[in-house]
C-alpha positions as CSV (number, residue, x, y, z in Angstrom):
1,M,56.1,115.3,59.0
2,T,55.0,118.9,60.3
3,I,51.8,119.4,62.5
4,N,49.5,122.4,62.1
5,L,48.8,123.1,66.0
6,Q,45.9,125.6,65.0
7,T,44.2,122.7,63.0
8,L,45.8,119.4,64.5
9,K,46.4,118.3,60.6
10,C,49.5,116.3,59.0
11,G,51.3,118.4,57.2
12,E,52.0,115.9,54.6
13,C,48.7,115.0,53.7
14,G,46.3,116.9,55.9
15,S,44.8,113.9,57.7
16,G,43.4,114.8,61.7
17,V,44.3,111.0,62.7
18,L,47.1,111.5,64.5
19,R,48.6,109.2,67.4
20,R,51.3,109.1,69.6
21,S,54.1,106.6,68.6
22,G,57.3,107.1,71.3
23,L,58.5,110.2,73.2
24,N,57.4,113.3,71.9
25,Q,57.0,111.3,68.3
26,Y,53.4,111.3,66.4
27,T,52.8,109.2,63.7
28,C,50.0,110.1,60.8
29,A,47.5,107.2,60.5
30,H,46.8,108.0,57.0
31,C,50.3,108.6,55.4
32,G,52.7,107.1,57.6
33,S,55.0,110.4,58.3
34,M,56.4,111.1,61.5
35,S,56.8,114.6,63.5
36,I,58.9,114.8,66.6
37,V,58.0,117.8,68.6
38,E,59.7,119.5,71.6
39,D,58.8,118.6,75.2
40,D,56.5,121.5,75.8
41,V,55.0,121.5,72.5
42,S,54.3,117.8,73.2
43,D,52.4,118.6,76.3
44,R,50.3,121.1,75.0
45,L,49.9,118.4,72.0
46,E,48.7,115.6,74.1
47,R,46.2,118.4,75.8
48,V,44.5,119.3,72.5
49,L,44.4,115.5,70.8
50,E,42.5,114.8,74.4
51,Q,40.2,117.5,74.0
52,V,39.9,116.5,70.3
53,K,39.0,113.1,71.3
54,D,36.5,114.7,73.6
55,E,34.8,117.0,71.2
56,A,34.6,114.2,69.0
57,G,32.9,111.6,71.0
58,R,30.1,114.5,71.7
59,R,29.9,115.3,68.6
60,L,29.1,111.7,67.2
61,A,27.1,111.2,70.1
62,A,25.3,114.4,69.0
63,E,24.6,113.2,65.3
64,H,23.7,109.4,66.6
65,S,20.9,111.4,68.7
66,A,19.3,113.6,66.0
67,R,19.1,110.7,63.7
68,Q,17.3,108.7,66.1
69,R,15.4,111.8,66.8
70,H,14.4,112.1,63.3
71,V,13.3,108.0,62.5
72,V,11.6,107.5,65.5
73,K,8.8,110.1,66.2
74,S,7.5,108.2,69.4
75,M,7.5,110.8,72.3
76,A,8.7,107.9,74.3
77,I,11.8,107.3,71.8
78,A,12.3,110.3,72.1
79,A,12.2,110.6,76.1
80,S,14.7,108.1,75.9
81,A,17.0,109.4,73.9
82,I,17.4,112.7,76.0
83,V,17.6,110.0,79.3
84,V,20.5,108.4,77.7
85,L,22.3,111.3,76.4
86,V,22.1,112.5,79.7
87,T,23.4,109.7,81.2
88,V,26.3,109.8,78.7
89,V,27.1,113.3,79.9
90,F,26.6,112.7,83.5
91,A,29.1,109.6,82.5
92,V,31.2,111.9,81.0
93,T,31.6,114.6,84.1
94,A,32.2,112.1,86.6
95,L,35.3,110.5,84.4
96,L,36.5,114.0,84.5
97,V,35.9,114.9,88.2
98,G,36.0,111.5,89.2
99,G,38.7,110.6,92.4
100,K,41.8,109.4,91.8
101,E,43.8,106.3,92.5
102,P,46.9,105.6,93.9
103,A,49.8,105.4,91.7
104,G,51.2,102.3,92.9
105,T,48.4,99.8,92.0
106,G,45.6,99.7,89.9
107,T,44.9,101.3,86.9
108,V,45.9,105.0,86.1
109,A,43.4,107.3,87.1
110,A,43.9,110.8,85.7
111,A,42.6,114.1,87.2
112,S,41.7,117.1,84.6
113,T,40.3,119.3,86.9
114,A,43.0,120.7,88.1
115,P,42.9,124.8,88.4
116,R,44.6,125.5,84.9
117,A,44.9,129.6,85.6
118,I,46.9,130.0,88.9
119,P,48.5,133.8,89.8
120,V,51.6,134.7,88.6
121,D,52.8,135.8,92.2
122,G,52.9,132.2,93.5
123,L,56.2,131.9,91.6
124,K,59.1,133.4,93.9
125,F,62.9,134.6,92.0
126,D,66.0,134.3,94.0
127,P,68.2,137.5,93.2
128,P,69.3,136.8,89.9
129,R,72.9,136.9,89.4
130,Q,75.0,136.7,86.4
131,V,77.3,133.8,85.8
132,L,79.8,132.4,83.1
133,V,79.1,129.2,81.6
134,G,81.9,126.9,80.1
135,S,85.6,128.1,80.3
136,G,88.1,129.7,78.4
137,S,87.2,131.9,75.3
138,P,83.9,129.4,74.8
139,A,82.4,130.4,78.0
140,R,79.1,132.1,77.9
141,P,77.9,134.8,79.9
142,R,74.0,133.9,80.8
143,L,71.8,135.1,83.8
144,L,71.1,132.5,86.6
145,V,67.8,132.3,88.3
146,V,66.3,130.1,90.5
147,A,62.6,129.9,91.2
148,R,60.7,128.7,93.7
149,N,57.0,127.5,94.0
150,E,54.9,129.4,96.3
151,T,51.8,128.7,95.0
152,G,50.2,125.5,97.1
153,V,50.2,123.3,93.9
154,A,51.9,121.9,91.2
155,L,53.3,124.1,88.1
156,E,53.9,122.6,84.6
157,R,56.9,123.7,83.3
158,P,56.8,127.4,84.4
159,S,58.5,129.9,81.7
160,V,60.6,133.3,82.8
161,K,61.4,136.2,80.9
162,A,64.0,138.7,81.7
163,I,64.2,142.3,80.1
164,F,67.6,143.5,80.6
165,Y,68.3,147.3,80.9
166,D,71.7,149.4,80.5
167,G,70.7,152.4,82.7
168,D,67.5,153.5,81.7
169,S,67.9,152.0,77.7
170,R,66.1,148.4,77.4
171,I,68.6,146.6,75.6
172,G,66.8,143.3,75.1
173,E,65.2,140.4,76.8
174,G,64.9,136.9,77.2
175,S,62.8,133.5,78.2
176,E,63.3,130.1,79.0
177,S,61.7,127.4,80.3
178,L,62.4,125.4,83.8
179,P,64.5,122.1,83.4
180,I,62.1,120.1,84.2
181,G,58.3,119.3,83.4
182,T,57.1,119.6,86.9
183,L,57.6,122.2,90.1
184,A,56.3,120.4,92.9
185,P,55.0,123.0,95.7
186,G,58.3,124.2,97.7
187,E,60.7,123.1,95.3
188,T,63.0,125.5,93.8
189,A,65.0,125.0,90.5
190,P,67.3,127.0,88.1
191,V,67.1,128.5,84.5
192,L,69.8,130.2,82.6
193,I,68.9,132.7,80.4
194,D,71.4,134.4,77.9
195,L,72.5,137.8,78.1
196,P,72.5,140.3,75.0
197,S,75.9,140.0,73.4
198,D,78.3,142.6,73.7
199,R,76.0,144.7,75.6
200,N,76.2,145.9,79.2
201,V,73.9,144.9,81.4
202,T,73.4,147.1,84.6
203,R,69.8,145.4,85.9
204,Q,67.2,143.0,84.9
205,E,63.4,142.4,85.8
206,V,62.3,138.8,86.0
207,Q,58.5,138.2,85.0
208,V,56.9,135.0,84.8
209,A,54.6,134.1,82.3
210,A,50.9,132.4,82.7
211,L,51.0,129.4,85.1
212,S,49.3,126.5,85.0
213,A,49.0,122.6,86.3
214,P,49.2,119.6,84.8
215,Y,46.6,118.7,82.2
216,R,46.3,115.0,83.5
217,S,48.3,114.0,86.7
218,V,47.5,111.6,89.8
219,E,49.0,111.5,93.1
220,G,52.1,108.4,93.1
221,P,55.2,107.6,95.2
222,R,58.3,109.5,94.2
223,L,60.6,107.6,91.5
224,Q,64.3,107.7,92.3
225,F,67.8,105.9,91.2
226,T,67.9,102.5,92.7
227,R,71.8,103.3,91.8
228,V,73.2,106.1,91.3
229,R,76.8,108.1,90.6
230,L,78.3,111.5,90.5
231,V,81.7,110.8,88.0
232,Q,83.9,113.7,87.1
233,Q,86.3,114.0,84.0
234,Q,88.5,116.2,84.0
235,D,86.2,119.1,83.2
236,E,83.4,116.9,82.8
237,L,80.7,116.2,85.3
238,R,77.7,113.3,84.7
239,L,75.1,111.8,87.0
240,V,74.2,108.5,85.7
241,G,71.3,106.6,87.6
242,R,69.4,103.2,87.4
243,I,65.6,103.4,87.0
244,V,62.9,100.7,87.5
245,N,59.7,100.3,87.2
246,A,58.7,98.3,90.3
247,R,54.7,98.9,90.0
248,K,52.8,96.1,90.0
249,D,50.2,97.0,87.5
250,T,50.2,97.4,83.8
251,A,51.5,100.9,83.8
252,M,54.4,101.9,81.4
253,L,56.7,104.8,82.7
254,T,57.3,107.7,80.2
255,G,58.8,110.8,79.7
256,V,61.4,110.5,82.6
257,E,63.4,113.1,83.1
258,V,65.8,113.8,85.3
259,L,67.2,117.4,87.1
260,A,70.6,117.1,88.9
261,T,71.6,120.2,90.7
262,L,75.1,120.9,92.4
263,Y,76.0,123.3,95.5
264,D,78.7,124.7,97.2
265,D,79.7,124.5,100.8
266,A,77.6,127.8,101.3
267,G,74.3,126.1,99.8
268,A,74.3,128.3,96.2
269,I,73.8,126.3,93.2
270,I,77.0,125.9,91.0
271,G,75.5,123.9,88.1
272,F,72.9,121.9,87.2
273,G,71.6,119.6,84.3
274,R,69.1,118.0,82.3
275,G,68.4,114.8,81.1
276,F,66.3,111.5,79.9
277,S,66.1,107.8,80.7
278,Q,67.6,105.8,77.5
279,A,64.3,104.2,77.3
280,N,61.7,106.1,76.1
281,E,58.7,103.4,77.8
282,I,59.9,101.6,80.8
283,K,57.7,98.2,81.0
284,P,57.0,96.9,85.0
285,G,59.4,94.7,85.9
286,E,61.9,96.8,83.0
287,R,64.7,99.1,84.2
288,S,66.8,101.2,82.2
289,A,69.3,104.2,82.8
290,A,69.7,108.2,82.3
291,D,72.7,109.6,82.2
292,V,72.9,113.6,82.8
293,R,75.5,115.6,81.6
294,I,76.2,118.8,84.4
295,E,77.1,122.3,83.5
296,R,79.2,124.0,86.0
297,L,78.5,127.6,86.2
298,G,81.2,130.3,87.3
299,N,84.4,129.4,89.4
300,R,85.2,125.4,88.5
301,Q,87.6,125.6,91.5
302,V,85.1,126.1,93.6
303,P,84.6,122.3,95.0
304,I,81.3,120.7,95.1
305,A,80.0,120.1,98.6
306,A,76.6,118.6,98.0
307,W,74.3,117.7,95.0
308,D,70.7,116.2,94.9
309,Y,68.4,115.3,91.5
310,R,64.7,114.6,91.1
311,I,62.7,112.8,88.7
312,D,59.5,113.6,86.7
313,Y,57.7,110.9,85.0
314,N,54.4,110.0,83.7
315,L,52.2,106.7,83.4
316,S,50.9,105.4,80.3
317,E,48.5,102.0,80.2
318,H,49.1,101.3,76.4
319,E,50.6,103.7,73.7
320,Q,47.2,105.3,72.5
321,Q,46.6,106.5,75.8
322,G,47.8,109.5,76.9
323,R,50.2,110.6,79.4
324,T,49.4,111.1,83.0
325,R,51.8,112.7,85.1
326,V,52.5,111.9,88.5
327,L,52.9,114.3,91.3
328,S,55.4,113.1,94.2
329,A,56.0,114.6,97.8
330,G,59.8,115.0,98.9
331,R,60.6,113.6,95.9
332,V,64.5,116.0,95.8
333,I,67.1,113.3,96.8
334,R,70.5,114.9,98.3
335,T,73.7,113.8,98.8
336,A,76.5,115.3,100.5
337,G,79.8,115.3,99.5
338,G,81.7,115.4,95.5
339,P,81.7,113.1,92.7
340,E,84.0,110.0,91.7
341,I,87.1,111.3,90.2
342,F,88.2,109.1,86.9
343,H,90.4,109.7,84.1
344,P,89.4,111.9,81.3
345,S,90.7,109.1,79.1
346,M,88.4,106.7,80.4
347,R,85.3,105.7,77.8
348,L,82.9,104.9,80.9
349,G,79.2,103.2,80.1
350,S,76.5,103.7,82.2
351,E,76.3,99.6,82.1
352,D,79.9,99.7,84.1
353,L,79.2,102.4,86.6
354,L,75.8,100.9,87.7
355,A,76.9,97.3,88.0
356,D,75.5,95.4,90.9
357,E,78.2,94.3,92.9
358,A,77.5,90.8,91.9
359,E,78.2,91.4,88.6
360,R,81.6,93.8,88.7
361,F,84.8,92.1,88.1
362,D,87.4,91.4,90.6
363,L,89.9,94.4,89.9
364,A,92.2,92.5,91.8
365,Q,92.2,89.4,89.1
366,I,93.5,91.5,86.3
367,E,97.1,92.4,86.2
368,L,99.3,94.2,83.6
369,L,102.3,92.0,83.2
370,A,106.3,93.4,83.3
371,L,107.3,95.6,80.7
372,V,109.6,94.3,78.0
373,P,112.0,96.6,76.7
374,A,112.2,96.7,73.0
375,R,112.6,99.1,69.4
376,N,110.4,100.2,66.9
377,V,111.4,100.7,63.4
378,T,113.3,103.3,63.6
379,Q,115.4,102.4,66.9
380,R,113.2,104.7,69.6
381,P,112.8,102.8,72.8
382,V,109.1,101.3,73.3
383,Y,108.2,98.7,75.6
384,L,105.8,95.7,75.0
385,A,103.7,94.2,77.8
386,E,100.6,92.4,78.1
387,V,97.3,92.6,80.2
388,V,96.0,89.0,81.7
389,N,92.8,87.8,83.4
390,R,94.5,85.8,86.1
391,S,90.3,85.1,87.4
392,S,89.7,81.0,87.0
393,E,86.2,81.6,86.9
394,A,85.1,84.9,85.9
395,I,85.3,86.6,82.4
396,A,86.2,90.0,82.2
397,L,83.8,92.5,80.1
398,A,85.8,95.2,78.2
399,P,88.9,95.3,79.7
400,S,90.2,98.8,79.4
401,A,92.7,101.1,81.1
402,V,94.6,104.3,81.4
403,I,98.5,103.5,82.2
404,S,100.5,106.4,83.3
405,R,104.3,106.4,82.1
406,Y,106.9,107.7,84.6
407,D,110.8,108.1,84.3
408,G,111.9,107.8,87.7
409,S,109.4,110.4,89.6
410,K,109.0,112.6,86.4
411,L,105.3,111.4,84.6
412,D,106.0,111.0,81.1
413,G,102.3,110.8,79.9
414,T,99.7,107.9,79.9
415,T,98.5,105.6,77.4
416,A,94.7,104.5,77.0
417,V,94.8,100.5,76.6
418,A,91.0,98.7,75.7
419,G,91.0,95.1,75.3
420,P,88.6,92.8,73.8
421,A,84.7,92.7,74.3
422,Y,85.3,89.5,76.8
423,L,88.6,88.4,78.1
424,Y,88.7,84.8,79.4
425,P,90.6,83.3,82.3
426,G,94.1,83.0,81.4
427,E,94.1,84.7,78.0
428,R,95.8,88.2,77.6
429,F,96.0,91.1,75.0
430,P,99.4,92.8,74.0
431,V,99.8,96.6,74.6
432,L,102.8,99.0,73.4
433,L,103.8,101.8,75.1
434,E,106.2,104.5,73.9
435,P,108.2,106.8,75.9
436,R,107.4,110.6,74.9
437,E,109.3,113.1,76.6
438,T,112.4,110.6,77.6
439,D,113.9,107.6,76.7
440,R,112.7,105.1,79.1
441,I,110.0,103.6,81.0
442,S,111.1,103.1,84.9
443,S,107.7,102.5,86.6
444,T,103.4,102.7,85.7
445,R,100.7,103.4,87.2
446,V,97.3,101.7,86.0
447,E,93.9,103.0,86.3
448,W,91.2,100.1,85.5
449,K,88.4,100.8,84.2
450,P,85.3,99.4,86.7
451,M,84.5,96.3,85.0
452,R,81.4,94.0,84.8
453,R,82.3,90.3,84.5
454,A,80.4,87.2,83.0
455,A,80.0,83.4,84.4
456,L,81.6,80.8,82.1
457,P,81.0,79.6,79.3
458,G,80.5,83.0,78.8
459,P,78.6,84.2,75.6
460,R,81.2,84.4,73.0
461,A,80.9,82.7,70.2
462,P,84.0,80.3,69.6
463,L,86.2,80.4,66.7
464,Q,88.8,78.3,65.8
465,V,92.5,80.1,64.6
466,R,95.2,77.9,62.7
467,I,98.3,79.2,61.8
468,D,99.5,78.2,58.0
469,D,102.9,79.5,57.8
470,T,105.3,82.4,58.7
471,R,108.2,84.1,57.4
472,A,110.7,86.1,58.8
473,A,112.0,89.2,56.5
474,T,113.4,92.5,56.6
475,S,113.0,95.7,55.4
476,S,113.3,99.7,55.8
477,V,112.2,102.7,56.3
478,L,113.7,106.3,55.4
479,V,113.0,109.2,57.9
480,N,112.8,113.1,56.8
481,F,114.9,111.7,53.5
482,S,118.2,111.5,55.4
483,R,118.3,108.5,57.2
484,R,117.0,104.9,56.9
485,Y,116.7,102.4,59.7
486,S,116.4,98.7,58.8
487,Y,114.4,96.1,60.9
488,K,112.9,92.7,61.0
489,Y,109.3,91.5,60.8
490,V,107.3,88.7,59.8
491,E,104.5,87.5,58.0
492,V,101.7,85.2,59.5
493,S,99.0,83.7,57.3
494,G,96.7,81.5,58.4
495,T,92.5,81.1,58.5
496,V,89.5,81.6,61.0
497,A,87.1,79.1,60.8
498,N,83.7,79.7,62.6
499,P,82.5,75.9,64.3
500,G,79.5,77.4,65.4
501,Q,75.9,78.0,64.4
502,A,75.5,81.7,64.5
503,I,77.3,84.3,61.9
504,V,80.3,85.8,63.1
505,R,79.6,89.6,62.3
506,K,83.1,91.5,63.5
507,P,85.6,89.3,64.3
508,R,89.0,91.0,65.4
509,L,92.0,88.9,65.6
510,W,95.1,89.7,68.2
511,V,98.5,88.3,66.4
512,S,101.4,88.4,68.9
513,L,105.2,87.1,68.1
514,R,106.6,85.3,71.0
515,D,110.6,84.9,71.7
516,A,112.3,81.7,73.1
517,D,111.3,82.4,76.7
518,G,107.5,83.4,75.7
519,K,108.3,87.2,76.0
520,L,106.3,89.5,73.5
521,A,108.4,90.5,70.5
522,G,105.8,92.2,68.8
523,F,102.1,92.4,67.8
524,T,99.6,93.2,65.5
525,L,95.6,94.0,65.4
526,L,93.3,92.8,62.4
527,D,90.2,94.3,62.2
528,N,89.2,94.3,58.6
529,L,88.4,90.6,59.1
530,P,84.8,90.2,56.9
531,A,82.0,88.0,58.7
532,I,81.8,84.3,59.2
533,A,79.0,82.3,58.3
534,P,78.7,78.7,60.2
535,G,81.0,76.4,58.6
536,E,83.0,78.6,57.0
537,S,86.3,80.1,57.0
538,V,88.2,82.9,56.0
539,P,92.2,83.6,55.2
540,F,94.1,85.8,57.2
541,Q,97.5,87.3,56.2
542,A,99.3,89.9,58.9
543,K,102.8,91.7,58.9
544,V,104.0,91.7,62.4
545,D,106.9,94.1,63.2
546,Q,109.2,92.5,65.3
547,F,110.4,94.9,68.1
548,G,112.2,92.6,70.5
549,R,114.3,89.4,70.3
550,D,113.9,86.7,67.1
551,F,110.6,85.2,67.3
552,A,110.1,81.7,68.1
553,S,106.3,81.6,68.4
554,V,102.7,83.1,67.5
555,D,100.0,83.4,69.5
556,T,96.6,84.4,68.5
557,L,93.7,86.1,70.3
558,Y,90.4,86.5,69.1
559,Q,87.4,88.4,69.7
560,S,83.8,87.2,67.6
561,D,81.7,89.9,69.4
């Protein structure tokens, strides 16, 4: 669906009955088609819809009064109708100019009488500077402008325009809105404007478009993260935070927007990013997370000395009600220091990063067992190992790590490993490490992902794995049409049964070979098993290459989630 912003009609059926169904999302009540609009368009559309509702109410009231006057001729009834009409007008006016209620308690009280037109000279600019955004050949030249609100009132997403010159020649222009919904009095915010491509810019003029205050707003407490981390993985920077709706009334948090900014030791801005909460609406008592990706500006080698963030949000009592912007004082929260550094190959989810201390798995209880030297099918040296959960009471959730391989003091590379969704006490999953530049691995260093824990018995649906047959055999492989290698393998067949009451949709099965001493001799992962209904079973057959000594037994580890 498209929305005609001039007539406010649905582009599919022409109906004018539109209702907000999500963040920046509108649904036609007649045909059900949906439209998603940009943030600034959404704000304008909310205001127009409110005006349409008010106008429709006034028109219906006027029509009703006209009918009453036409049917009833007496002056007494006409006078009564006039009194009622005046009362309605007075009530609507009182609602529009009525006092605001604190945002922490009671219902949401909106004020729409804030000045909409504000002198543009109240938005000041620091001297703009040209910066490179990104690194290497994809880096883009852009103009960094820092705006400062000295108007004395909150501004609704100001827009900045830059006109570029080469000497006296005007060569282009560009405009961009600030990356935050509301700029509070005294706050500053950065904005990036694209520079003309392949043109020399010797100077620029920075202007501001018309300024306005939020249409519906209320004073309220600042919203801040209950847990927050600045994380760096190579050139990628992320601010991850948890948002909790701790209100005591029924108001939902909507349109939650985060602006994060980085500074060097001189206080200059060296990066910023904008993000949103993962949930469109956060009801009282609920929580969500925001994951903000931050773009570095200029030289990436400049250390990060400090960072801050601010959260812009709205309140809404229910889906059909318009959003009310919350204006908060002192909402910029600053932290000294740089980011936490993690290996770039590690996959870090917001749930793992933001887990409370009581929710974290003790990393001292997970271990990489000693390496077992072996040879692959082309007789290249490889090493087999296992990750084991040493805890007796906690389940490790989705364990993973990055293992650095060393030949003496020389780093040979890294291997990223990921285990099942739940690793129970005493369970272990197999790992294969292959030297790249050398022929041996003399030592390893393990960087574990921040992991969460679960208490026993845990959420994993139980499966019953039965080994029905094992058959050892040999095969060969021809490399480069010149050399043939022989290797051993074992065919393992069996069944996986579901004794539970729920369907297991994505079962996975690790099948491991062990020698007479119990050491790992080879393994494979079966991740193409079909879903298993309650009380049913499925057969499996696995071809497991034997890299170590001759096998004596077979072990399995399953994942049912």
